C-alpha positions in Angstrom: -20.6 -35.4 -35.3 -18.9 -32.3 -36.7 -20.6 -29.0 -36.2 -22.3 -27.4 -39.2 -22.9 -23.7 -39.8 -26.4 -22.8 -39.0 -28.8 -20.8 -41.2 -27.2 -17.6 -42.3 -23.7 -18.6 -41.2 -22.5 -19.8 -44.5 -21.2 -16.3 -45.4 -19.2 -16.1 -42.2 -16.8 -19.0 -42.9 -13.2 -18.3 -42.1 -10.8 -16.9 -44.7 -9.0 -20.3 -44.6 -12.3 -22.1 -45.3 -13.3 -20.0 -48.2 -9.8 -20.3 -49.8 -9.8 -24.0 -49.4 -13.3 -24.4 -50.9 -12.1 -22.5 -54.0 -9.2 -24.9 -54.5 -6.5 -22.4 -53.6 -5.1 -24.5 -50.7 -1.4 -23.8 -51.6 -1.9 -20.0 -51.1 -3.9 -20.6 -47.9 -1.2 -23.0 -46.5 1.5 -20.4 -47.3 -0.4 -17.6 -45.5 -1.1 -19.8 -42.5 2.5 -20.9 -42.2 3.8 -17.4 -42.6 1.5 -16.1 -39.9 2.5 -18.9 -37.5 6.2 -18.3 -38.1 5.8 -14.5 -37.6 4.0 -15.1 -34.3 6.8 -17.5 -33.0 9.5 -15.0 -34.0 7.8 -12.2 -32.2 7.0 -14.3 -29.1 10.6 -15.5 -29.0 12.1 -12.0 -29.2 9.6 -10.2 -27.0 10.3 -10.2 -23.2 7.4 -9.0 -21.1 8.5 -6.6 -18.4 8.3 -8.1 -14.9 5.6 -6.6 -12.6 6.9 -3.7 -10.6 5.8 -1.3 -7.9 6.1 2.5 -8.2 7.3 3.9 -4.9 7.0 7.6 -4.3 8.0 9.7 -1.3 6.1 12.9 -0.6 8.1 13.9 2.4 8.4 13.0 6.1 6.7 9.6 6.6 4.3 9.9 3.6 4.8 7.0 1.2 2.7 6.3 -1.8 2.8 3.0 -3.8 1.2 1.9 -7.1 1.2 -1.9 -7.8 1.2 -3.4 -11.3 -2.5 -4.2 -10.7 -3.2 -0.5 -10.4 -4.0 -0.4 -6.7 -2.8 2.8 -5.0 -1.8 2.9 -1.4 -1.1 6.0 0.7 0.6 5.6 4.1 0.9 8.3 6.7 -0.1 11.4 4.8 0.9 14.5 6.7 -1.3 17.4 7.9 -0.5 21.1 7.4 0.0 22.0 11.1 3.4 20.4 11.7 5.6 19.7 8.6 5.8 22.0 5.6 6.2 19.7 2.6 4.0 20.4 -0.4 1.0 18.1 -0.3 0.3 16.7 -3.8 -2.8 18.3 -5.4 -5.7 16.0 -6.2 -3.9 12.9 -5.1 -6.2 9.8 -5.2 -5.7 6.4 -3.6 -7.6 3.2 -3.1 -6.3 2.5 0.4 -5.1 4.9 3.1 -3.1 3.5 6.1 -2.5 5.7 9.1 -0.1 4.6 11.9 -1.1 7.1 14.6 -3.2 10.2 15.1 -0.4 12.8 15.2 -0.9 15.6 12.7 2.3 14.8 10.8 0.9 11.3 9.9 -2.9 11.3 10.1 -4.3 13.5 7.3 -6.3 10.9 5.5 -9.0 13.4 4.6 -6.5 15.1 2.2 -6.5 12.1 -0.1 -9.1 12.3 -2.8 -11.3 9.7 -4.4 -13.1 7.1 -2.3 -10.3 5.3 -0.5 -10.8 2.8 2.2 -9.3 4.4 5.3 -7.7 2.5 8.1 -6.7 4.6 11.1 -4.1 3.5 13.7 -5.6 1.0 16.2 -8.6 0.4 14.0 -6.3 -1.1 11.4 -4.9 -3.8 13.7 -4.9 -7.4 12.6 -5.4 -8.8 9.1 -7.5 -6.7 6.7 -8.6 -6.9 3.2 -8.9 -3.5 1.5 -9.9 -3.5 -2.2 -8.1 -6.8 -2.7 -5.0 -5.7 -0.7 -4.3 -8.0 2.2 -2.3 -6.2 4.9 -1.6 -6.6 8.6 -1.6 -3.9 11.2 0.8 -4.6 14.0 0.4 -2.9 17.4 3.6 -1.3 18.7 4.4 2.0 20.4 5.9 5.5 19.8 8.3 5.3 22.8 10.1 2.7 24.9 7.5 3.0 27.7 4.7 0.9 26.2 3.2 4.1 24.8 3.0 5.9 28.2 4.7 9.0 26.7 3.7 9.2 23.0 1.0 6.6 22.7 0.3 3.7 20.4 1.6 3.1 16.9 0.4 0.7 14.1 3.0 -0.7 11.7 1.9 -2.2 8.4 3.1 -5.1 6.4 1.7 -6.3 3.0 2.8 -7.9 -0.3 2.7 -6.4 -3.7 4.0 -8.0 -6.9 5.9 -10.7 -5.1 7.6 -8.4 -2.6 6.9 -7.9 1.1 6.7 -4.3 2.3 6.7 -2.9 5.8 6.1 0.6 7.0 6.9 1.1 10.6 4.9 4.3 11.2 6.4 6.2 14.1 8.0 3.2 15.9 9.9 4.2 19.0 11.4 1.0 20.3 13.3 -2.1 19.2 11.2 -5.1 18.0 10.6 -8.0 20.3 10.8 -11.6 19.1 7.0 -11.7 19.2 6.7 -8.6 17.0 9.3 -9.9 14.6 7.2 -13.1 14.2 4.2 -10.9 13.2 6.2 -9.1 10.6 8.0 -12.1 9.1 10.9 -11.4 6.6 10.6 -8.1 4.8 11.9 -7.2 1.4 11.4 -3.4 1.5 11.4 -1.6 4.8 10.3 2.0 5.2 12.3 2.9 8.3 11.7 6.0 10.4 15.2 7.1 11.2 14.7 10.6 12.7 13.5 9.9 16.2 16.3 10.0 18.8 14.3 7.6 21.0 16.0 4.9 18.8 19.8 4.8 18.5 21.2 4.3 15.0 22.5 0.9 16.2 18.9 0.0 17.2 17.6 1.0 13.8 20.2 -1.1 12.2 19.2 -4.1 14.3 15.6 -3.7 13.3 16.5 -3.8 9.7 18.7 -6.9 10.2 16.2 -8.7 12.3 13.5 -8.1 9.6 16.0 -9.4 6.9 15.3 -6.3 4.9 16.8 -6.3 1.4 16.0 -2.6 0.8 15.9 0.0 3.5 14.2 3.3 2.7 14.9 6.0 5.3 11.9 8.2 6.1 10.8 10.8 8.7 14.1 12.5 9.2 15.1 16.2 9.6 14.9 18.5 6.6 14.3 22.2 6.1 10.6 21.3 5.8 10.3 19.4 9.1 9.0 22.3 11.1 9.6 22.1 14.9 9.9 18.3 15.0 13.1 17.2 16.7 14.6 14.7 14.3 18.0 13.5 13.3 19.1 14.2 9.8 19.5 11.7 7.0 23.3 12.4 7.0 23.5 11.4 10.6 21.8 8.1 9.9 23.9 7.4 6.8 27.2 8.4 8.3 30.1 6.0 7.3 27.9 3.7 5.2 28.8 2.5 1.8 25.7 0.4 0.9 23.8 3.4 -0.4 21.9 3.8 -3.6 21.0 7.5 -4.1 17.6 8.1 -5.7 17.4 11.3 -7.8 14.0 12.8 -7.4 11.4 11.3 -5.1 10.3 8.0 -6.7 11.6 4.8 -8.1 10.2 1.5 -9.5 11.1 -1.9 -8.2 10.4 -5.5 -9.2 11.2 -8.6 -7.3 14.0 -9.5 -9.7 15.7 -6.3 -8.8 16.0 -7.0 -5.1 19.7 -6.8 -4.1 21.4 -9.9 -2.7 22.6 -8.0 0.3 20.9 -5.1 2.2 21.0 -1.7 0.4 19.8 1.7 1.6 17.7 3.6 -1.0 18.1 7.2 0.0 16.3 10.1 -1.7 18.5 13.0 -2.7 16.9 16.2 -1.6 13.2 16.7 -0.8 10.0 16.4 -2.8 
């Protein structure tokens, strides 16, 4: 049985219904057809932008990401005792990930808002933070199982159809067991400054992870303080697969991933 308007609803009949009841169906039909045609034209010509992630580098190993969902992730924010980059004022995040407790990577308290904070070994395993699924992977800051510099937690997670990995302060090549934990990576934040890893070993890590985009971090600049690090130029020497990023941020969607590995290098410092 067709539904009938209840008491008091008679005055709320649709525009189309009122026109038709007055015998003006040709006008109504024309208006309806025009509206439908206009919608189809606009739908056919409009192309929704693919979801993208904003990637921002604040210096040293501090990386900040904003997904299309709006979730904000801060990784390895630096303290003020070691490096001398300018810390962003009033920066808020939803999730803060810290690879180890060194001052140049562990200043989660400097992030404002009410983020969920995951510190080094406490972040190991699979975690759910405000809807972000990420995995903390145990590794070390040296080639002696952490005997010299201690443990390190690397992070891997997915945003907008891309798999990201931040290696923290990794100081050794990745074993087959660790590679299995990471899986294939689309965007790799690679700490290239530590001389405990040869450039050839850094390259092998990127190749073994199948990284499509390598973002060098944690290298020597005028703001690195007393940290002994190699420069970005030393890492990039004799390479041609470099895309220079002016400023300190870029946006990336899955459709923009290059078919062969590219290094996205920031020009200058934040």
